[in-house]
N, C-alpha and C positions, 0 to 999 in steps of 0.2 A: 483502285482499278475501275474505270467507268465502263458500264455496259450500256450501249446505245439502244434506244427504242427501236424495235424491228429486228434487232440482232437476237441471236439465241442466248439467253442469259445463262450463266454458269449454274448448274444444278445445285440445289440446296442439299445440305447433309441430311441423312435420314434422321427422323426424330425418334428418340429412345423413350419409351414409356416403361415404368413411371419416370417422369422427368427427375433428374437429380436435384436435390436442394442446393441453393446457392451456398458456397463455402463461407465460412465466417472469417477465413484468414484475411487480414487487412494488409493492403500493399503498402510499400514505403511512401508513395504519393499521398496515401490517406493520412499518414502521420504529418506530413508536411502541411497539408491544408489544416489539419486539426491544430498544429502549432500557430498558424495564422489566425485562427478563429480564437484560440486561447489568448493570443496576444491582443486581440481586439477587447476581450473581456477584462484583460489586465489594464488595458488602456483606460477603460470605463472607470474602474475602481480607482486607479491612480489619479485620474483627473478629478474625480468627485471628492477624494479625500485629501490629496496632497498637491493638487495643482497650484494652489496659492502659495505654496512654500518653495517653489522652484527658485533656486539661486540664480543670480544674474541681474541684469538691469531692473531696477525697481520702477520704472515709469510705465510707458504704454504697453510693453510686452507683458508684464506681470498682470496688468489690469485685463488685457485681452485674454490671457490664460484663465484668469479667475472667472471672468464672464462666461467663457466657453465651458468650464467645469460645472458652473451653475446651470447652464443651458443643458448639458448632458444629464444632470441630475433630475431637472424638471421634465425632460423629455422621457427619461426612463419611467417616471410615474405615469406620464401620459400614454405611454406605450402599453403599460399594464392595464390602463383603462380601456384602450382599444381591444386588448386581448379579451377582457370580460365582456365587452360590448358585442363581440362576434360569437360568443359561446352558445347563445340559444339555438335550439335545433331548427331546421328549416321546417316550413309548413308542409302539410301533405301534398302529395303531387295532384296537379290539376289536369293530367293528361286524360283524354277521353277514353272511356272503357273500350270502345271499338278499336282505337288506336293502340291501346295497350295490348288487346288481344292479337292484333296484326303483328305488333312488334315481337311478342312472345312466340308466335308461330314462326315467324321469320328466324328467330334465334334457333328455335328447335330444328328447322329445316337447313340450317347452315351446316354445310359439309355433306348433306344428303343429296343435293341436286348440284351436279358438277356440269361444267361447260368445257368444251374443247376450245382449242385456239380459234376455231372458226365460229365461236359463239353459238354453237348448237346448244339448245336448252335441254334436250332429251338425249340420253345415251343408253344403249342397251347394256344391261349389267351382266357381268360374268356369272357363270353358274355359282362359283364359290361365294362371290359377294352376296347373290341373292339367297343362298342357303343360310348364310350366317347373319344377314342383316333384316331381311324382310320376312322371312317366315317366322311365325310365332313359335314359341317353345311347344314341342309336341308332348302330349300326355304319355304317361307310363315310360318315360325316358326314351321314346322313339325319336329317330332323327327327323328333322323338319323335311318337308317335301313329301312327293308321293312316290311310292316304291313301285319300280317297274317290274317286268317279268322276271328279269334276272336277278332281282332282289336288290339292285343297286338303286340309291335314290335318284328319282327322275326330277331334274330342275326345270321349272317353268320359267322361261325368260320374261321378265317384266320390264316395262319402260319406267325410267325415273320420272318422278313428278317435276314439273317445271318450276323454275323460280317465280316468286311473286314480282314479276318485272313489267313496268310500263313500257319498256322498250321492246319487250317481246312481241306485242301486238303491233307496235309502230314498224318494226323492221319486218314482220312477217315470218319470224323464225318459228314461232309456235305452230303456226297453220302449215308450214312447209315440213316440219319434222314430226308432227304429232296429229294424230286423229283425236279430236276432242272426246269422241265417244269411247276411246280406249284409255283415257287418262286415268292414272292411278297415283295416289299420293303415296310416297315413300314412307310416311310416318303414320298415316291414318288409313283405316279401311273405309268403305263406302258408308258405313254406319257411324263414322266418327270415333271409333275405338282405336287407340294407339297400338301400332305394332311394337311388340316388345322386342328389342335387339338382344341378341345373345351376349353374355357377359364378355366373352373374349372377342366380340365383333370389333374390328379396328376402328369403326365408326363410333361405337359406344366407349371404347377405351380413350380415343382422342377426345371426345366431348367431356368425359368426366375428369380427365387429366387437366383440361383447361378450366373446368368449373371449380376445381378444388383450390384454384389460386385465391378465390374470394374467402377461403378458410385458411389463409396463411400457409398454404401447401401442406395441410394436414393429410395423413394417409387417408385414402378414400374410405377404407373399412371402418375408420373411427368416426366418420361423420354420420350423425343420427338425423332422424326425421325432423326434430324440433330445431336443429341447427339450419337445415335447408329452409324450413317454413320461416324462421327468423330472418334469414337472408332474402327469401322471396318477399316478405312483407315490406322490407326496406326497399328492394330494387324495383318493386312494382308500384307501391303506394307511398313510399317514403314515411312509413309509420312503424312503430314497434309492433311486434307480433301480438301483444296483449290488445292493442287498439284495434287492430284488424279483425281479431276474433269477435269483437263486440258488434261488427257490422256484418249481418248475414250475407249480403251480395259479395262483398270482398272476401269473406270467408270461404264461400263456395268456389270463388275464382282460385284462391290459395290452394284448396284441396284438389282441384282439378289440375292446377299446374304441377303440383307435387306428383300426381299420377303419371302425367306426361313425362316429367323429368325421370322418374323411375324407369319408364319404358325406353326413353332415349338413351339412358345411360347403362341399360341392361342390369339394373340391380334393384333391390328393395332396401330402403333405409330402415334401420332398426329403430324402434320407438325410443323416445327420451331425448336427452340432451347430453352432449359430450363436453369435454373441456376445450374443445377447438375454438380458437379466436375467429371471429366473423368480421369481415370488412363491411361496415355500414358507414359509408363515407359522410353522409349529411347528418347522422345521428351520433357519431362518435365525437368525443371532445376535440375542438380545434387544436391542431398541434402547431404552436407557434414558439419561436426562439427569439429572445431579445437581441437587439443590435444596437449599435451607437447612432447617435444623431448625425455624425459626420458622414456616414454612408448615404443617408437621405439627402444631406446638404449638398454633397458632391453630385449625386446623380440628378437631382432636380435642378440644380443651378446649370449643369451642362445641358439638360433637356430645355430649359428656358432659353439659353443662349442660342441653341440650334433653332428653336421654333421662332424666336423673335428677331434674331440677328442674321444668322447665316442663310437659313432657307428663304427668307424674303429676297435676298440678293440673287437667288437662283430662280425667282418667279413663283415661289411657293408661299401661299398665303393661308391663314387660318380662318375657318368658317364654322358655323354651327347649324345643324339641322335637328330639330327637336331637342333632345337631351345629349346629343352626341357631337363632339368636336371632330373636325376632320381637316387635314391638310390638303390643299389642292393646287395643282399647277396646270394651267391652260397655255399651251404653246402659242407663240405669236402666229396669227394667221389661220388658226384651227377653227373649223366650223363643224357643227353637227352633221352637215351633209358629208364633209370629208370623213368624219368618224364612221359613217355608214358605208362609204364606197371605197375608201383608200386603205389599203392593208397597213400602211405605216402611220395611221392616225387613230387606231383603236384605243379607247380609253382604258387605262390600267388601274386596278384597284388592289391595294395590298392590305392584308389582314395579318398583323404580327402576333407573336406568341407571348409567353410569359417572360418576365425579366425586368429591364430597366428602360423599356420604351425607346425613344429616339436614340438614346445613347448606345444602345445595343444594336439597333438597326440602321445606324447612320451610314455605314459603308454601303449597305445594299440600296438605300434610298438614293445616295449620290450616284451609284452605279446606274439606277433606273433613269435618273434625270440625264446623265451624260449619254448613256446608250440608246435611249429611246426619246430623243429631244422632240420629236414630232407627235408623241403620244401624250394625251392628258394623264395626269397621275393623281389618284384620290387615295389618302390614307386616313381611316378613321383612328382616332385617338382613344385607345383602351386604358383609361386612367387607373382602372381597377387592377390591371395586370402589369403596370409600369411603375409601381411603387411611388405613385404621385401623391404622397401623403398630405400634401398641402391643398389638393384639389377636393372640393365639397362631394364630388362623386366617386371619391376614393373607395369607399365601402358600399357603393351602389352599383353593382355590375349591370351591364346591358341586359335587357331581356330580348328574347327572340323578335317579339313584334317591334320593339324599339329600333333594333338594328335594320330590320327589313324596311320599316317606314323611313328610316334615314337614308337608306340606299335609294328607294323610290323617290324620295323628295330631292335628293341631290342629283340623281340622274335626270329627273324632270327639269330641275332648275338649270342645269348646264347643258342640256341637250344630248346627253349620252344615250337616252332611251326615250322613245315616245309610243303611245298606243299605235298598234299596227306594225311595229318593228319585229314582232315575234312570228310572222307568218314566213312562208318560204321565200318570198322576195325581201323580207326585211333584213337589214344587216346591222341594226342597232344593237347596243349591248356593250358589255365590258369584258376585258380580259382579267380574270380574277385569279390572284396569287395569294396563297396563304402558307404560313408556316407554323408547325407544331400546334399549339392550342388555337391559333387562328383558323385551323381547319374545321373547328367546332362552329365558328361563325360562318365560314364557307359553306358548311352543310346546311345551316339555317337558310342561307340565301337560296341554295339549290332546292331545297324543299318548298319554300314559300314563294320564291320568285325566280324560277329557273329560266323563264323566257328572257331575263335580263342578262344572262351569262352567256357570252359568245364562246369563251374558252375558259377552262378551268386548269389550274396548275397547283398541285399539292406538293409541299416539301416537308418531309418527316411528319405525315399526318397522324394524328392520334384518334381519329374517328372511326377507323375500320376495325372490326372485331372488338369493339369496345366492351361487349358483353363478356369477354373472356377474362377480364379483371387484371391483365398485366400492367396496363397504364396506370390504373388506380393503385395497385400495390406498389409498383416501382416508385411512383411519385410521392406517396403519402406514408406508406407503411413499412417500406424496405429499410432495413438497418444498413447504413452506408459501410462500404468495405474498400471502395476505390477513392481516388482523389476527386475525380469528376462527380461521383455520387455524393460525396460529402459537400463539395462545392455546390452542387445542385440543391441539396437539402437546405444548407444554411442560407445561402444568398437568394434563393428563389422559393422553394417549397414551403419553408417555414416562416416566410415574411407575412405579416398580419394581413395585409390587403390581398395577396394572392391566396393565402390559406382560407381566407373568408370567402373568396370567390369558388375555390375548388371544393371546400368542405361544407359550404352551406348553400351554394347557388349552382352546383354542377349536377345536372340531371342526366344520368347516362341514357335514360330512355329517350330523352328529347335530343341528345347530342349524337347518338349512334348514327352512322351513315352507311347505307347499303349501296352496293354497286348500281342496283336498278333505280336508285334515286338520282344518279348523276347523268344528265343529258349527254348522250353521245360518248358514254364511258369507254367504249371500245374503239373509238375513233381517234387515232394517235394525234391528229392535228387539232382535235377539240378538247382532249383530256390527257393530262400527264401526271404521273405520280413518281416522285423522286425519294428513294428509300436508301438508307445507310446501313450497311450490314453490322456496324458496331454500335447501333443505337442502344442507349442505357435506359431509355424510358419505354419504348415501344418494342414489343416482340416482333421484329420485322419479318422473321421467317414465317410466323403465322399470318401476318398481314399480306405477305407476298403470295402465300399458298391460297389464301382467301380470294385475292384478286385474280390469280391465274385459273383457279377453279370456276371462276365466274367470267372467264373470257377476256380479262383485261391482261393483255400481253404486250401488244405493240406500243402501248403508251406508258409502259412500265420501265423506269430508268432505275438501275441498280449499281451502287458503289459499295463493294464488299468491305472496303477499309474505312468507310465514313462513319462518324458518330453523329449523335443528335446535334443539329446545327451546322455540321460541316458542309451541308448542301448549299449554304449561302456564303461560303467562304472560298476565295481563291478562284481557280478554274471552274469548280463546280458552280459557283455563282454565275459565271459567264453562261454556262449552258441554260441555267434557269431563266436569266434575263433574256436571252436570245429566244427561248421558246415562248415566253410571256408576250414578246413583240411580234413573232413571226408564226408561231404554231409548229416549230420544227427545231431540232437541234443538229440537223445535218450541217456539217462544216463549222461546227461551233469553235474549233481551234483557231480559225481565222476571223471570228466575230469582232474581237477587239481591234484588230489591225485593219480590216477593210469592210467586214461585213455590217457593222452598225452604221458606218457612214453611208454605204450604198443603200441600206435600208431607209435611212432617214431622208434620202433623195428620191425614194420611190423606186429604186432599181432593184433588180434581182440577180445577185452575184453568187449565190450558192451553186455548187456543182450540181449538174443533173443527177437526179436520184432514180434508181431503178423502180420498175413497176412494183407496186405493193409496199413500197417504203413509206416512211412517216413524212409526207410532204405538207406544205402549208395548206390551210384551208382556202387559200386564194388561188392555188394552182389548178386551174381547171374548173369547170362547172359540172356539177353532178346532174345526172339525168333526173327527171322529175320523179321517177319511181324509186330513186335512191334517197331522196330528201326525207328527212324524218323530223317529226315534231314531238319529241319524247315527254314534253311537258303536258301534252293533251291527256286528258283523263282516259285511261285504258279500260277496256272491257274486262281485263283481268281483275279489276277491283271487284266486280260482280261476283266472279268466281271466288275471291277472297272472302267476301261476306258470306257466301254459301258455306264455304269451308268453316268459317267461325261458328256458324249456327250448328253444323254438324258435330264439331269437337266440343261444343259446350262452353266455349270461352266468349 
């Protein structure tokens, strides 16, 4: 069931804490997929040992089978060599201390600063919330707050601290709804000391329930101080706790963050170490399962045929910028000026997720080519996530600077963006579409080159609320119990190239994306997020709550019955492609039959939309006072630095 942007989304079911542990009962589909995987293993052994003894014609057929059996045996040895090669742990994090401090403070503030649907950054808190959340525990067992004449506790109404948002100053919401002289931080007092939440405070319960995912859902009462410090040492510095303890500056940071976590969760961690398992993604052994050569042979052969035979016939050519290959199609007659001024000529860039590369994304790419024939299309080739085992960059994932440099170079080369296009009168830039892990690279672009993105479209994003651990646990540590989970684990998560990328090059500090880092996040024609209610990787209820709490409602698209990847299949794919090209999904049911043709001709044939609905960014011109440049440096960064000094991070 689709829920359109701008419509009232169906309410989410209430969250029950403590969250029930996943059942260990396996479904019938799990055993079916397991049978297929076992058959693959039997195939390996059979070919390696008895392939040459197959009865039948003794000529060419038996020779081919014997050669193939030898190839499988050699490949099995080579595969184990690759597994050993990716086992060394990742180097310590190089993130700047000030950026690390800002990130940790943002995580602590997540869920404390809520926004209404009108994007208001400050809301008055109810007396009950203030009493349980902000008031520090009173001495001698007295209740928090000041007692009035009648003996009942008197609750002082306090304003919530605003989010760390570059958009707040741009839009002017902070100045409209808050007097800077009255600003109070919901987590720290004026001296930088953390407010300790009550143990039963809903905000504290919610935060610690999500945090314990990193400890394999161990009961919160069983988690000790050394467990949390071990996790903090990995999550902040990508080092073992023993190595961090040897560095005074990092050690002080660790102790300070532990104190803040205790205040935020309303609990005191008992000393020592428990038996709880801890997710340390880039320090734990890389989890890889062997697979036959035939899987790689088929996938890479199909990808080669698509790249060198089919796509060139559609005007798609292969180029390289720096260390990154990309596919590009420039429509006949397209010019950079058209890309800046005509709504049916905006360049489109697609960042795909994990899997089999072009083989997995072929239907979407063909859809983009056919439905948006007047739009340039650029698709970076992520060999490290596409099982391209024959490519020399297979075990060398992109870095953030490499991808951003590639985008800048390609856009400058083909005229998608030029200096000066980022001003109020500039119309250059790209419509950026990403799916699943592609949202990580999408976030890199928004952080380092936001001026180049005219429109953002996220499908099944994994970058929101990444600090809560659900994505990490579901993809790497969860024991499969359903058919889709087992297929995801065997064919994707445990593949050596993908496992190397996720478990040795995935920095959650660098990859986490906050709403305030998305330009025009609350403008439906500039940003859209498509979520499926049955996603097996992302905890979409948590992601949706995070987005709605931060004012992202009109650009949020919800399909209660869709799983991970279903947003790019069938009718759902039509909505996504339409939005990427037009900035709207109104009338998407007629997009295939008439909408895309009219769009390619520069005509507007969608039905008129009521005021306040999600219309295209080309429908009407904003007043000068409404224009925003959210990529400009915000004055709020100065306040963030002051808060960092106060809190000691």
